[in-house]
N, C-alpha and C positions, 0 to 999 in steps of 0.2 A: 483673632486668637492671641497675637503677640502685642505687647505694649508699644506705644509710640517711642518710648525710650529705647527699647530693644531694636526697633526698626531703624533707628538712627545711628547705631553703632558702626564704627569703622575699625575693626580689630587690628592689632599689631601682628605683623608677619615675621616670625623668627627665621634665622638661617635654616635652610633645608636640612633634613635628617634622612636622606635616602637609604634604602636597604637593599638596593638591587645588586650591589657589589661592595667590595672594600675600597674606601677612599682614604687619602691623606686629607684629613678634615681641617681646613684652614679658613673656615667661613663663619665661625661663631665666637671668636676671641676667647676660646677655652685655653686653659693652661696646659702645656704639653707634659708637665711634670706631675708626679703624684703628690698628694698632701704629705705633710711632715710625718715621720715615723711615730711621733707622739700621738697623732690622730689615729693612725692604724692601731696602735696599742690600745687606745681608748675604745675603739670599735670592738676589738677582740675581747676586751675585759668587761664590756657593757653587759649588765644583767637584764636579759630579755624580760624577766618577770616584772621588772619595774614599768614596763609599757602598759600594764593594767591601770596605772595611776596617771592622772593628768600631770603635765609639766608645770613648772613654775610659770605662772602667767606673765610675770614681770622680768623673767630671765635675769634675776638679780646677780647671780654669780658670774654669768656670762658678761653682763654689762660691766661689772667690776673688773673682770679680766681685760676687756677691751679698753677701758679707761686707763688701766695700768700700762698696757702695751703702748697706747698712744702718747702718754706723757703730756707735755705742753700744758700742764695745769688742768687737764681734763679730769673731772670727777664723775662718779657713777651716775649722779643725777643729771648729767649732761649727755648721757648716752641712751639711745632707744634702739632696741633690737627687733627685727621683724623677719618675715618669711621672704628673704631676698630683698634687694634694694628696690625692686619693682613695686612690691607691696608698700614699702615705705614711701616711695614717690607718690603712689596713689593716695596715701593718707595725707601727705603734704599738700597735694592739689586740693583735697577736700578741706583741710584746716586753714590754709593760708591764702588761697586765691579765690576771689569773689566771682560770682556769676554775672555781675553787672559791670565789671571792668576787666580788661584783657590781662592775660598773663603773657609775658614777653620772653621769647627765646629766639635763637638764631634760625635763619631760614633752613639751613642744613645742619642737623644735629640729631640727637637720639630720637628715633621715630616713634617712641612710645609717648613722648610729651603731648603731641596733638591728639593721640588716642585718649589719654586721660582727660585732656581738656574737653573733648567731645563727650566723654562719659559723664562728666559732671556739669556739662552745659556752660563751660567757661569760655568766653571769647578769647581769641588768640591774636597776637600781633607778632609777626615774624620779621626779624631784622636781617636784611641781606648781609652775607659775608663780604669782607673787603676783597680787593683784587687778589691778594695773596692767600685767600681762603681763611684768614683769621677772623675772629669775632670782632664786630664793630662795637667796642665798649662805649664809645661816646654816644652813639644813637640809642644803644640799649639803655643807658642811664637816663637819657632824656625822655624816653617814651613814657607816656602816661599809662600806668598799669597798676594792678593790685599786687603784682609780684614778678620776679625775674627768675629764670632757671636756665642753666646751661652746664654741660660737662666741662671739666678741665683736667686733662686734655679733652678737647672736643671730639665727638664722634660724628661722622666717620673720618674726620680729617687727621686726628692725632695731634693737632697743633695745641701747644700749651700756652697759657698766660702766666708770666712770672708773678710771684707773690706780691712784690712791691707794686706792680701794675694793678693787681687786684685790689690792693689797699687804696690806691688812688680812685679806682672805680667805685668802691664802696663808699668812699667819702663823697663822691659826686652824687651817688644814689641818695645818700643821707641828706644832702642839700635839697634834692628834689622832693623826696618823700621819705622821711626818717622811719616811718612805721612799716614801710613796704618790705616784705620778706624777699631776701636774695638767697637762692638755693644754688649751691655749687656741688655738682655731681662728680665726685672723685673716684669713679669706678676704676680708672686706669692710673691713678696717681703714683702707685708704687713702682712703676716702670721707668722712673727717671725724673719725675716732676717734683715741684715744691708744694707741699700741702698748705692749705689755707688755715689749718688749725690754729696757728699763733694769732690769727686775726680775730678769733672769736671773742677774746677779752675786750676788744675795742668796738665790736659791732654786734650788738645783741640781736639784730634782725638777720644775722647770717646763719644759715643752716647748711651743714656739710653732710652729704650722703656718701656712704661707702658700701662696698659689697665684698663678700668672701669668695665670689664666683671666679674672679680673675686671678689676682695675685695669691690668693689662699687656696686655689685648686678645688673650690667647693661648688662648681657649677651644678653638680648633681645633688647637692645637699640643701640648697636654698637658705641662705643666711645673709642678711645685710644689717646695716646699722646707720643711724643718724647721730650727729653730734651738734649740739646747739646749747642755748641757754636753758637752765632748768625750767623756765616758764614755757618755752617752746616744746620741750620734751614732754611736759605735762599735757600740753595740747594734743600731741601725737598719741599719748596714752589714752586720752579721752576718745579720740577717733577709733583707736584700736579696740578699746573695750566696748565700743558701740557696734563693732563689726565682728570681732573674733578675739575672745579672751586668750587663746592659746596659739599664737602664730608660730612659735618655735618649739618643736617637739623635744622630748627629753634627750634623745641621742644627739641631735644636732647641737643642743646647748653644750653637752659634754665635749663634742668634737670641736666646737668653737673655742672653748676654754683651753683645750689641748693645743690648738693651733696658736693661740695667743702666747702660750708658754714657750713656743719655739720660733719666735720672730726672726732669729738669726737664719734659720733654714730658709724662710721665705725671702729674706733680703738677698740670700745667695742665689736662689733660682730666678728671682726677678732681675738680678744683675746679669745672669746668663742669658735670659730672654732679651734684655736690652742690648747686650753685646751681639747676639745673633741678629737682631733687628737692624742694628747699625751696619753690620757687615753685609747683610743681604741688600740693604738700601744702597750701599756704595757700589756693589756689583751690578745692581739694576741700572743705576745712573750711568755706569760705564758703557752700557749697551743702549743708551739713548732713551731710557724711561724717565718720565717726570715722577719724582717721589716727594710728596709733601713731608716736611720735617715733623717727625713723630716722636712723642714721649709716651706712647701707649704700647700695648702688645700687638699692634697691627700697623700696617702701612697702607696708605691710600695712594694709588699709582695709576698712571695712564701712559700710553705711548702714541705719539702722533701717527695718524694713518690707520689706527686700529680702533674699532668700536669695542666698547666694554663687553657687549654680548659675545663678540667674537673671541675675546680673551677668555671669558668665563667658559664658553662652550668647548674651546680647544683644551683648556686645562682639565675640564671635567672628563673629556674623552681619554685623557692621559692619566686619570685617577686622582685628580686634585679638586677639592671643593673650595671655591673662592666665593666671595660675596659680591653680587651684582646689584647696583642701585639703579632702578629704572625711574630716576628722578630727574626732572628737567634741570639742566646745568651740571649734572653729575653722570650723564649717560656713558661717558667714555672712561670713567674711573672704575677701578676694581679695588675692593678692600681685601687685604691679605693678612690673616692672623699669623702670628709668629709661632712656628712649631719647633721641633728639635732641629739642630743644625743639619742633620742628614736629610730631613724633609725639605728644608729650605734650599739645600744644594740641589736636590732632585727637581724641585720646582724651578729653580734658576735655569737648569738645563732645558726644561720644557719651554719656558718663556723665551729663551734665546732663539728657539726655532721660529718664533713669531717674527 
């Protein structure tokens, strides 16, 4: 009854969303703050009658607002908008990675990458992380592949690659295979990292993917975008129009434009999250926890003598949802999303008991 393609799927498993009780939810990297008041105003003033009409298939006004917000010489024809960054990543896998040559990404990274590779029958080459859990850029650049993808900061480690180091990496990639696509997933860049946007003018094979889910508090709205050369954006449009003409609905387009108009608000709350992250990390380290250096809105931590499952289950009993990775090499680590300061203080007291 089912196709061979369907039987071979190995779907992504998101962070759990239990309903048995109220939890302090620190397992899905959601933003603990509400969207900008400008977004709330747009929702309140939205005319529901307009929902009878299809949205702009190209999200033209939204893309223009995103380009203006980003600066760095980005123009509207360099921006692609989609139904969350996950949809855009899917389009990228389809458009830029071949089924006869592997796509390269780190051994431990965003777990949707191998799912997409399997969905499109693209072979995979995973590069082990270095001893300090950072991405091995040298081996990544050297690997024979049809393309490269990784987050920066990486997930689930939170470790970031400085922009100048990325420039050197892209130059090395160009020597090996100048036409190979290099995709940098900047889902967490707004929490203290250096964006790779200034590198686009020198590397036409670079594609940067962003999401509104994290720093823009849009996890429930589904909006993402990619930034690259106009040629690459046209390729993504071709894939989009071969799959779904209208990925971003009318209300979400208006909400996205409103969010772009209040970038100062988001810079402020991202700064507050980063400050909470650094303070929480410092307190954990004082009590003997290993905390990987993070520039994301989460921390990746472990404590000698404690299994990751033990930490996860103890925290859950106390009303905290954390993210456990049952992955070889990461079994003892727990990923902790950064919530409000009061939530992190309460979690700290819970973890101290361990």
